[in-house]
PDB file of N, CA, C and O in Angstrom:
ATOM      1  N   UNK A   1       0.850  -1.169   0.000  1.00  0.00           N
ATOM      2  CA  UNK A   1       0.000   0.000   0.000  1.00  0.00           C
ATOM      3  C   UNK A   1       0.895   1.231   0.000  1.00  0.00           C
ATOM      4  O   UNK A   1       1.865   1.300   0.754  1.00  0.00           O
ATOM      5  N   UNK A   2       0.565   2.212  -0.855  1.00  0.00           N
ATOM      6  CA  UNK A   2       1.384   3.417  -0.987  1.00  0.00           C
ATOM      7  C   UNK A   2       0.482   4.634  -1.087  1.00  0.00           C
ATOM      8  O   UNK A   2      -0.585   4.585  -1.700  1.00  0.00           O
ATOM      9  N   UNK A   3       0.921   5.722  -0.480  1.00  0.00           N
ATOM     10  CA  UNK A   3       0.245   7.003  -0.663  1.00  0.00           C
ATOM     11  C   UNK A   3       1.311   8.064  -0.891  1.00  0.00           C
ATOM     12  O   UNK A   3       2.401   7.994  -0.325  1.00  0.00           O
ATOM     13  N   UNK A   4       0.988   9.050  -1.725  1.00  0.00           N
ATOM     14  CA  UNK A   4       1.898  10.147  -2.021  1.00  0.00           C
ATOM     15  C   UNK A   4       1.170  11.459  -1.773  1.00  0.00           C
ATOM     16  O   UNK A   4      -0.005  11.607  -2.109  1.00  0.00           O
ATOM     17  N   UNK A   5       1.895  12.419  -1.173  1.00  0.00           N
ATOM     18  CA  UNK A   5       1.301  13.735  -0.963  1.00  0.00           C
ATOM     19  C   UNK A   5       2.416  14.757  -0.786  1.00  0.00           C
ATOM     20  O   UNK A   5       3.581  14.406  -0.602  1.00  0.00           O
ATOM     21  N   UNK A   6       2.034  16.023  -0.847  1.00  0.00           N
ATOM     22  CA  UNK A   6       2.982  17.102  -0.621  1.00  0.00           C
ATOM     23  C   UNK A   6       2.650  17.757   0.712  1.00  0.00           C
ATOM     24  O   UNK A   6       1.485  17.992   1.034  1.00  0.00           O
ATOM     25  N   UNK A   7       3.700  18.050   1.483  1.00  0.00           N
ATOM     26  CA  UNK A   7       3.488  18.661   2.803  1.00  0.00           C
ATOM     27  C   UNK A   7       4.677  19.566   3.097  1.00  0.00           C
ATOM     28  O   UNK A   7       5.820  19.109   3.066  1.00  0.00           O
ATOM     29  N   UNK A   8       4.429  20.822   3.378  1.00  0.00           N
ATOM     30  CA  UNK A   8       5.490  21.746   3.769  1.00  0.00           C
ATOM     31  C   UNK A   8       6.583  21.927   2.734  1.00  0.00           C
ATOM     32  O   UNK A   8       7.733  22.176   3.095  1.00  0.00           O
ATOM     33  N   UNK A   9       6.255  21.808   1.458  1.00  0.00           N
ATOM     34  CA  UNK A   9       7.251  21.961   0.412  1.00  0.00           C
ATOM     35  C   UNK A   9       8.034  20.699   0.107  1.00  0.00           C
ATOM     36  O   UNK A   9       9.020  20.738  -0.629  1.00  0.00           O
ATOM     37  N   UNK A  10       7.605  19.588   0.663  1.00  0.00           N
ATOM     38  CA  UNK A  10       8.268  18.304   0.433  1.00  0.00           C
ATOM     39  C   UNK A  10       7.301  17.309  -0.184  1.00  0.00           C
ATOM     40  O   UNK A  10       6.102  17.322   0.097  1.00  0.00           O
ATOM     41  N   UNK A  11       7.841  16.453  -1.025  1.00  0.00           N
ATOM     42  CA  UNK A  11       7.071  15.338  -1.579  1.00  0.00           C
ATOM     43  C   UNK A  11       7.257  14.158  -0.636  1.00  0.00           C
ATOM     44  O   UNK A  11       8.382  13.813  -0.276  1.00  0.00           O
ATOM     45  N   UNK A  12       6.159  13.546  -0.241  1.00  0.00           N
ATOM     46  CA  UNK A  12       6.191  12.451   0.726  1.00  0.00           C
ATOM     47  C   UNK A  12       5.613  11.192   0.078  1.00  0.00           C
ATOM     48  O   UNK A  12       4.553  11.229  -0.547  1.00  0.00           O
ATOM     49  N   UNK A  13       6.328  10.085   0.240  1.00  0.00           N
ATOM     50  CA  UNK A  13       5.825   8.776  -0.161  1.00  0.00           C
ATOM     51  C   UNK A  13       5.783   7.925   1.099  1.00  0.00           C
ATOM     52  O   UNK A  13       6.817   7.668   1.717  1.00  0.00           O
ATOM     53  N   UNK A  14       4.590   7.490   1.477  1.00  0.00           N
ATOM     54  CA  UNK A  14       4.412   6.627   2.651  1.00  0.00           C
ATOM     55  C   UNK A  14       4.010   5.246   2.150  1.00  0.00           C
ATOM     56  O   UNK A  14       3.125   5.114   1.305  1.00  0.00           O
ATOM     57  N   UNK A  15       4.676   4.210   2.683  1.00  0.00           N
ATOM     58  CA  UNK A  15       4.416   2.841   2.236  1.00  0.00           C
ATOM     59  C   UNK A  15       4.174   1.934   3.435  1.00  0.00           C
ATOM     60  O   UNK A  15       4.683   2.172   4.531  1.00  0.00           O
ATOM     61  N   UNK A  16       3.395   0.903   3.204  1.00  0.00           N
ATOM     62  CA  UNK A  16       3.211  -0.173   4.185  1.00  0.00           C
ATOM     63  C   UNK A  16       3.859  -1.415   3.587  1.00  0.00           C
ATOM     64  O   UNK A  16       3.466  -1.870   2.513  1.00  0.00           O
ATOM     65  N   UNK A  17       4.842  -1.957   4.280  1.00  0.00           N
ATOM     66  CA  UNK A  17       5.607  -3.108   3.811  1.00  0.00           C
ATOM     67  C   UNK A  17       5.325  -4.291   4.729  1.00  0.00           C
ATOM     68  O   UNK A  17       5.414  -4.162   5.950  1.00  0.00           O
ATOM     69  N   UNK A  18       4.985  -5.440   4.152  1.00  0.00           N
ATOM     70  CA  UNK A  18       4.683  -6.635   4.945  1.00  0.00           C
ATOM     71  C   UNK A  18       5.969  -7.208   5.562  1.00  0.00           C
ATOM     72  O   UNK A  18       6.982  -7.363   4.880  1.00  0.00           O
ATOM     73  N   UNK A  19       5.906  -7.517   6.863  1.00  0.00           N
ATOM     74  CA  UNK A  19       6.996  -8.211   7.558  1.00  0.00           C
ATOM     75  C   UNK A  19       6.866  -9.709   7.308  1.00  0.00           C
ATOM     76  O   UNK A  19       5.756 -10.233   7.221  1.00  0.00           O
ATOM     77  N   UNK A  20       7.981 -10.387   7.193  1.00  0.00           N
ATOM     78  CA  UNK A  20       7.968 -11.837   6.993  1.00  0.00           C
ATOM     79  C   UNK A  20       7.335 -12.557   8.186  1.00  0.00           C
ATOM     80  O   UNK A  20       6.677 -13.584   8.019  1.00  0.00           O
ATOM     81  N   UNK A  21       7.535 -12.019   9.372  1.00  0.00           N
ATOM     82  CA  UNK A  21       7.011 -12.646  10.587  1.00  0.00           C
ATOM     83  C   UNK A  21       5.566 -12.249  10.878  1.00  0.00           C
ATOM     84  O   UNK A  21       4.980 -12.713  11.856  1.00  0.00           O
ATOM     85  N   UNK A  22       4.994 -11.399  10.043  1.00  0.00           N
ATOM     86  CA  UNK A  22       3.625 -10.936  10.254  1.00  0.00           C
ATOM     87  C   UNK A  22       3.589  -9.462  10.580  1.00  0.00           C
ATOM     88  O   UNK A  22       4.550  -8.908  11.114  1.00  0.00           O
ATOM     89  N   UNK A  23       2.505  -8.846  10.266  1.00  0.00           N
ATOM     90  CA  UNK A  23       2.354  -7.418  10.495  1.00  0.00           C
ATOM     91  C   UNK A  23       2.932  -6.611   9.340  1.00  0.00           C
ATOM     92  O   UNK A  23       3.376  -7.165   8.334  1.00  0.00           O
ATOM     93  N   UNK A  24       2.917  -5.296   9.506  1.00  0.00           N
ATOM     94  CA  UNK A  24       3.365  -4.388   8.461  1.00  0.00           C
ATOM     95  C   UNK A  24       4.234  -3.294   9.064  1.00  0.00           C
ATOM     96  O   UNK A  24       4.018  -2.868  10.198  1.00  0.00           O
ATOM     97  N   UNK A  25       5.211  -2.848   8.298  1.00  0.00           N
ATOM     98  CA  UNK A  25       6.055  -1.726   8.696  1.00  0.00           C
ATOM     99  C   UNK A  25       5.636  -0.500   7.920  1.00  0.00           C
ATOM    100  O   UNK A  25       5.309  -0.590   6.737  1.00  0.00           O
ATOM    101  N   UNK A  26       5.644   0.638   8.575  1.00  0.00           N
ATOM    102  CA  UNK A  26       5.426   1.901   7.884  1.00  0.00           C
ATOM    103  C   UNK A  26       6.779   2.445   7.466  1.00  0.00           C
ATOM    104  O   UNK A  26       7.706   2.490   8.276  1.00  0.00           O
ATOM    105  N   UNK A  27       6.904   2.856   6.219  1.00  0.00           N
ATOM    106  CA  UNK A  27       8.151   3.422   5.703  1.00  0.00           C
ATOM    107  C   UNK A  27       7.818   4.742   5.029  1.00  0.00           C
ATOM    108  O   UNK A  27       6.883   4.822   4.231  1.00  0.00           O
ATOM    109  N   UNK A  28       8.590   5.786   5.353  1.00  0.00           N
ATOM    110  CA  UNK A  28       8.350   7.097   4.768  1.00  0.00           C
ATOM    111  C   UNK A  28       9.614   7.591   4.071  1.00  0.00           C
ATOM    112  O   UNK A  28      10.722   7.469   4.595  1.00  0.00           O
ATOM    113  N   UNK A  29       9.421   8.154   2.875  1.00  0.00           N
ATOM    114  CA  UNK A  29      10.492   8.790   2.123  1.00  0.00           C
ATOM    115  C   UNK A  29      10.066  10.226   1.857  1.00  0.00           C
ATOM    116  O   UNK A  29       8.962  10.480   1.377  1.00  0.00           O
ATOM    117  N   UNK A  30      10.959  11.166   2.176  1.00  0.00           N
ATOM    118  CA  UNK A  30      10.667  12.581   2.008  1.00  0.00           C
ATOM    119  C   UNK A  30      11.722  13.168   1.076  1.00  0.00           C
ATOM    120  O   UNK A  30      12.917  12.946   1.272  1.00  0.00           O
ATOM    121  N   UNK A  31      11.292  13.910   0.071  1.00  0.00           N
ATOM    122  CA  UNK A  31      12.199  14.555  -0.866  1.00  0.00           C
ATOM    123  C   UNK A  31      11.707  15.962  -1.154  1.00  0.00           C
ATOM    124  O   UNK A  31      10.551  16.289  -0.885  1.00  0.00           O
ATOM    125  N   UNK A  32      12.583  16.793  -1.700  1.00  0.00           N
ATOM    126  CA  UNK A  32      12.221  18.150  -2.073  1.00  0.00           C
ATOM    127  C   UNK A  32      11.138  18.109  -3.140  1.00  0.00           C
ATOM    128  O   UNK A  32      11.304  17.433  -4.155  1.00  0.00           O
ATOM    129  N   UNK A  33      10.047  18.806  -2.935  1.00  0.00           N
ATOM    130  CA  UNK A  33       8.930  18.790  -3.880  1.00  0.00           C
ATOM    131  C   UNK A  33       9.197  19.647  -5.107  1.00  0.00           C
ATOM    132  O   UNK A  33       8.437  19.604  -6.074  1.00  0.00           O
ATOM    133  N   UNK A  34      10.275  20.427  -5.074  1.00  0.00           N
ATOM    134  CA  UNK A  34      10.540  21.344  -6.174  1.00  0.00           C
ATOM    135  C   UNK A  34      11.577  20.808  -7.147  1.00  0.00           C
ATOM    136  O   UNK A  34      12.132  21.568  -7.940  1.00  0.00           O
ATOM    137  N   UNK A  35      11.845  19.507  -7.096  1.00  0.00           N
ATOM    138  CA  UNK A  35      12.691  18.872  -8.098  1.00  0.00           C
ATOM    139  C   UNK A  35      14.184  18.981  -7.871  1.00  0.00           C
ATOM    140  O   UNK A  35      14.958  18.830  -8.816  1.00  0.00           O
ATOM    141  N   UNK A  36      14.607  19.236  -6.657  1.00  0.00           N
ATOM    142  CA  UNK A  36      16.041  19.264  -6.390  1.00  0.00           C
ATOM    143  C   UNK A  36      16.638  17.893  -6.663  1.00  0.00           C
ATOM    144  O   UNK A  36      16.087  16.889  -6.211  1.00  0.00           O
ATOM    145  N   UNK A  37      17.730  17.823  -7.376  1.00  0.00           N
ATOM    146  CA  UNK A  37      18.361  16.520  -7.635  1.00  0.00           C
ATOM    147  C   UNK A  37      19.005  15.971  -6.370  1.00  0.00           C
ATOM    148  O   UNK A  37      19.201  16.695  -5.394  1.00  0.00           O
ATOM    149  N   UNK A  38      19.328  14.701  -6.397  1.00  0.00           N
ATOM    150  CA  UNK A  38      20.045  14.119  -5.268  1.00  0.00           C
ATOM    151  C   UNK A  38      19.291  13.030  -4.554  1.00  0.00           C
ATOM    152  O   UNK A  38      19.812  12.469  -3.591  1.00  0.00           O
ATOM    153  N   UNK A  39      18.103  12.707  -4.974  1.00  0.00           N
ATOM    154  CA  UNK A  39      17.376  11.602  -4.360  1.00  0.00           C
ATOM    155  C   UNK A  39      16.667  11.995  -3.096  1.00  0.00           C
ATOM    156  O   UNK A  39      16.498  13.182  -2.815  1.00  0.00           O
ATOM    157  N   UNK A  40      16.244  11.002  -2.319  1.00  0.00           N
ATOM    158  CA  UNK A  40      15.482  11.276  -1.100  1.00  0.00           C
ATOM    159  C   UNK A  40      16.291  12.101  -0.106  1.00  0.00           C
ATOM    160  O   UNK A  40      17.502  11.926   0.029  1.00  0.00           O
ATOM    161  N   UNK A  41      15.616  12.984   0.572  1.00  0.00           N
ATOM    162  CA  UNK A  41      16.241  13.787   1.608  1.00  0.00           C
ATOM    163  C   UNK A  41      16.234  13.028   2.932  1.00  0.00           C
ATOM    164  O   UNK A  41      17.145  13.171   3.747  1.00  0.00           O
ATOM    165  N   UNK A  42      15.200  12.226   3.135  1.00  0.00           N
ATOM    166  CA  UNK A  42      15.000  11.558   4.421  1.00  0.00           C
ATOM    167  C   UNK A  42      14.209  10.282   4.181  1.00  0.00           C
ATOM    168  O   UNK A  42      13.232  10.280   3.432  1.00  0.00           O
ATOM    169  N   UNK A  43      14.636   9.195   4.819  1.00  0.00           N
ATOM    170  CA  UNK A  43      13.874   7.947   4.726  1.00  0.00           C
ATOM    171  C   UNK A  43      14.021   7.189   6.041  1.00  0.00           C
ATOM    172  O   UNK A  43      15.115   7.094   6.596  1.00  0.00           O
ATOM    173  N   UNK A  44      12.906   6.653   6.530  1.00  0.00           N
ATOM    174  CA  UNK A  44      12.948   5.903   7.779  1.00  0.00           C
ATOM    175  C   UNK A  44      11.791   4.921   7.863  1.00  0.00           C
ATOM    176  O   UNK A  44      10.751   5.095   7.227  1.00  0.00           O
ATOM    177  N   UNK A  45      12.001   3.884   8.666  1.00  0.00           N
ATOM    178  CA  UNK A  45      10.914   2.968   9.005  1.00  0.00           C
ATOM    179  C   UNK A  45      10.260   3.505  10.269  1.00  0.00           C
ATOM    180  O   UNK A  45      10.951   3.903  11.207  1.00  0.00           O
ATOM    181  N   UNK A  46       8.927   3.517  10.298  1.00  0.00           N
ATOM    182  CA  UNK A  46       8.229   4.216  11.375  1.00  0.00           C
ATOM    183  C   UNK A  46       7.634   3.318  12.449  1.00  0.00           C
ATOM    184  O   UNK A  46       7.056   3.823  13.412  1.00  0.00           O
ATOM    185  N   UNK A  47       7.755   2.034  12.315  1.00  0.00           N
ATOM    186  CA  UNK A  47       7.194   1.143  13.318  1.00  0.00           C
ATOM    187  C   UNK A  47       6.347   0.067  12.679  1.00  0.00           C
ATOM    188  O   UNK A  47       6.218   0.014  11.456  1.00  0.00           O
ATOM    189  N   UNK A  48       5.775  -0.786  13.497  1.00  0.00           N
ATOM    190  CA  UNK A  48       4.986  -1.895  12.978  1.00  0.00           C
ATOM    191  C   UNK A  48       3.530  -1.767  13.408  1.00  0.00           C
ATOM    192  O   UNK A  48       3.204  -1.156  14.426  1.00  0.00           O
ATOM    193  N   UNK A  49       2.676  -2.368  12.595  1.00  0.00           N
ATOM    194  CA  UNK A  49       1.235  -2.361  12.869  1.00  0.00           C
ATOM    195  C   UNK A  49       0.643  -3.663  12.354  1.00  0.00           C
ATOM    196  O   UNK A  49       1.271  -4.376  11.571  1.00  0.00           O
ATOM    197  N   UNK A  50      -0.556  -3.965  12.795  1.00  0.00           N
ATOM    198  CA  UNK A  50      -1.203  -5.213  12.384  1.00  0.00           C
ATOM    199  C   UNK A  50      -1.827  -5.143  10.999  1.00  0.00           C
ATOM    200  O   UNK A  50      -1.990  -6.171  10.342  1.00  0.00           O
ATOM    201  N   UNK A  51      -2.179  -3.939  10.545  1.00  0.00           N
ATOM    202  CA  UNK A  51      -2.816  -3.799   9.235  1.00  0.00           C
ATOM    203  C   UNK A  51      -2.012  -2.827   8.373  1.00  0.00           C
ATOM    204  O   UNK A  51      -1.295  -1.978   8.903  1.00  0.00           O
ATOM    205  N   UNK A  52      -2.125  -2.945   7.050  1.00  0.00           N
ATOM    206  CA  UNK A  52      -1.411  -2.002   6.194  1.00  0.00           C
ATOM    207  C   UNK A  52      -1.925  -0.573   6.345  1.00  0.00           C
ATOM    208  O   UNK A  52      -1.155   0.379   6.221  1.00  0.00           O
ATOM    209  N   UNK A  53      -3.206  -0.419   6.609  1.00  0.00           N
ATOM    210  CA  UNK A  53      -3.771   0.914   6.798  1.00  0.00           C
ATOM    211  C   UNK A  53      -3.161   1.609   8.014  1.00  0.00           C
ATOM    212  O   UNK A  53      -2.853   2.800   7.967  1.00  0.00           O
ATOM    213  N   UNK A  54      -2.990   0.862   9.092  1.00  0.00           N
ATOM    214  CA  UNK A  54      -2.401   1.427  10.310  1.00  0.00           C
ATOM    215  C   UNK A  54      -0.925   1.760  10.094  1.00  0.00           C
ATOM    216  O   UNK A  54      -0.452   2.791  10.572  1.00  0.00           O
ATOM    217  N   UNK A  55      -0.200   0.909   9.387  1.00  0.00           N
ATOM    218  CA  UNK A  55       1.210   1.175   9.099  1.00  0.00           C
ATOM    219  C   UNK A  55       1.342   2.422   8.224  1.00  0.00           C
ATOM    220  O   UNK A  55       2.253   3.227   8.418  1.00  0.00           O
ATOM    221  N   UNK A  56       0.445   2.575   7.276  1.00  0.00           N
ATOM    222  CA  UNK A  56       0.446   3.749   6.411  1.00  0.00           C
ATOM    223  C   UNK A  56       0.159   5.017   7.219  1.00  0.00           C
ATOM    224  O   UNK A  56       0.788   6.050   6.994  1.00  0.00           O
ATOM    225  N   UNK A  57      -0.775   4.943   8.144  1.00  0.00           N
ATOM    226  CA  UNK A  57      -1.080   6.082   9.012  1.00  0.00           C
ATOM    227  C   UNK A  57       0.131   6.456   9.866  1.00  0.00           C
ATOM    228  O   UNK A  57       0.399   7.641  10.066  1.00  0.00           O
ATOM    229  N   UNK A  58       0.863   5.464  10.371  1.00  0.00           N
ATOM    230  CA  UNK A  58       2.087   5.728  11.133  1.00  0.00           C
ATOM    231  C   UNK A  58       3.105   6.473  10.277  1.00  0.00           C
ATOM    232  O   UNK A  58       3.718   7.441  10.725  1.00  0.00           O
ATOM    233  N   UNK A  59       3.277   6.012   9.040  1.00  0.00           N
ATOM    234  CA  UNK A  59       4.248   6.632   8.138  1.00  0.00           C
ATOM    235  C   UNK A  59       3.848   8.062   7.801  1.00  0.00           C
ATOM    236  O   UNK A  59       4.699   8.952   7.791  1.00  0.00           O
ATOM    237  N   UNK A  60       2.573   8.296   7.527  1.00  0.00           N
ATOM    238  CA  UNK A  60       2.106   9.652   7.210  1.00  0.00           C
ATOM    239  C   UNK A  60       2.307  10.589   8.391  1.00  0.00           C
ATOM    240  O   UNK A  60       2.765  11.717   8.209  1.00  0.00           O
ATOM    241  N   UNK A  61       1.976  10.148   9.586  1.00  0.00           N
ATOM    242  CA  UNK A  61       2.140  10.975  10.782  1.00  0.00           C
ATOM    243  C   UNK A  61       3.619  11.274  11.045  1.00  0.00           C
ATOM    244  O   UNK A  61       3.970  12.397  11.408  1.00  0.00           O
ATOM    245  N   UNK A  62       4.471  10.289  10.865  1.00  0.00           N
ATOM    246  CA  UNK A  62       5.907  10.491  11.063  1.00  0.00           C
ATOM    247  C   UNK A  62       6.457  11.494  10.056  1.00  0.00           C
ATOM    248  O   UNK A  62       7.309  12.312  10.403  1.00  0.00           O
ATOM    249  N   UNK A  63       5.984  11.443   8.818  1.00  0.00           N
ATOM    250  CA  UNK A  63       6.433  12.399   7.800  1.00  0.00           C
ATOM    251  C   UNK A  63       6.092  13.822   8.218  1.00  0.00           C
ATOM    252  O   UNK A  63       6.945  14.708   8.158  1.00  0.00           O
ATOM    253  N   UNK A  64       4.863  14.046   8.636  1.00  0.00           N
ATOM    254  CA  UNK A  64       4.450  15.389   9.033  1.00  0.00           C
ATOM    255  C   UNK A  64       5.206  15.856  10.270  1.00  0.00           C
ATOM    256  O   UNK A  64       5.610  17.016  10.345  1.00  0.00           O
ATOM    257  N   UNK A  65       5.401  14.970  11.237  1.00  0.00           N
ATOM    258  CA  UNK A  65       6.151  15.321  12.442  1.00  0.00           C
ATOM    259  C   UNK A  65       7.596  15.694  12.093  1.00  0.00           C
ATOM    260  O   UNK A  65       8.129  16.683  12.597  1.00  0.00           O
ATOM    261  N   UNK A  66       8.218  14.895  11.231  1.00  0.00           N
ATOM    262  CA  UNK A  66       9.604  15.126  10.834  1.00  0.00           C
ATOM    263  C   UNK A  66       9.769  16.468  10.115  1.00  0.00           C
ATOM    264  O   UNK A  66      10.707  17.216  10.392  1.00  0.00           O
ATOM    265  N   UNK A  67       8.864  16.760   9.204  1.00  0.00           N
ATOM    266  CA  UNK A  67       8.924  18.019   8.468  1.00  0.00           C
ATOM    267  C   UNK A  67       8.676  19.195   9.404  1.00  0.00           C
ATOM    268  O   UNK A  67       9.399  20.190   9.343  1.00  0.00           O
ATOM    269  N   UNK A  68       7.670  19.100  10.265  1.00  0.00           N
ATOM    270  CA  UNK A  68       7.371  20.185  11.203  1.00  0.00           C
ATOM    271  C   UNK A  68       8.510  20.434  12.187  1.00  0.00           C
ATOM    272  O   UNK A  68       8.725  21.567  12.618  1.00  0.00           O
ATOM    273  N   UNK A  69       9.240  19.374  12.541  1.00  0.00           N
ATOM    274  CA  UNK A  69      10.362  19.516  13.479  1.00  0.00           C
ATOM    275  C   UNK A  69      11.632  20.017  12.803  1.00  0.00           C
ATOM    276  O   UNK A  69      12.618  20.302  13.482  1.00  0.00           O
ATOM    277  N   UNK A  70      11.624  20.129  11.480  1.00  0.00           N
ATOM    278  CA  UNK A  70      12.799  20.627  10.761  1.00  0.00           C
ATOM    279  C   UNK A  70      13.913  19.613  10.649  1.00  0.00           C
ATOM    280  O   UNK A  70      15.075  19.999  10.518  1.00  0.00           O
ATOM    281  N   UNK A  71      13.604  18.338  10.697  1.00  0.00           N
ATOM    282  CA  UNK A  71      14.621  17.295  10.654  1.00  0.00           C
ATOM    283  C   UNK A  71      15.022  16.881   9.248  1.00  0.00           C
ATOM    284  O   UNK A  71      15.879  16.014   9.078  1.00  0.00           O
ATOM    285  N   UNK A  72      14.410  17.495   8.235  1.00  0.00           N
ATOM    286  CA  UNK A  72      14.702  17.155   6.851  1.00  0.00           C
ATOM    287  C   UNK A  72      15.716  18.149   6.309  1.00  0.00           C
ATOM    288  O   UNK A  72      15.570  19.356   6.504  1.00  0.00           O
ATOM    289  N   UNK A  73      16.735  17.653   5.634  1.00  0.00           N
ATOM    290  CA  UNK A  73      17.780  18.544   5.061  1.00  0.00           C
ATOM    291  C   UNK A  73      17.236  19.309   3.888  1.00  0.00           C
ATOM    292  O   UNK A  73      17.956  20.101   3.280  1.00  0.00           O
TER     293      UNK A  73
END
């Protein structure tokens, strides 16, 4: 499951990835929304959840928190 959106001048891709042992991991990738070269600015795994929807929500929330905190280069 994947969702893409723009937040605070950044392009965000949030994904839910299935764990081999069960459950799903939330993964977020944040990049400059204005086309700066160089690939992703920030990428992290955000935790595990029982459903892909919950993992996606974790990733989306982490993206917004990270951008608001100024942790993205």
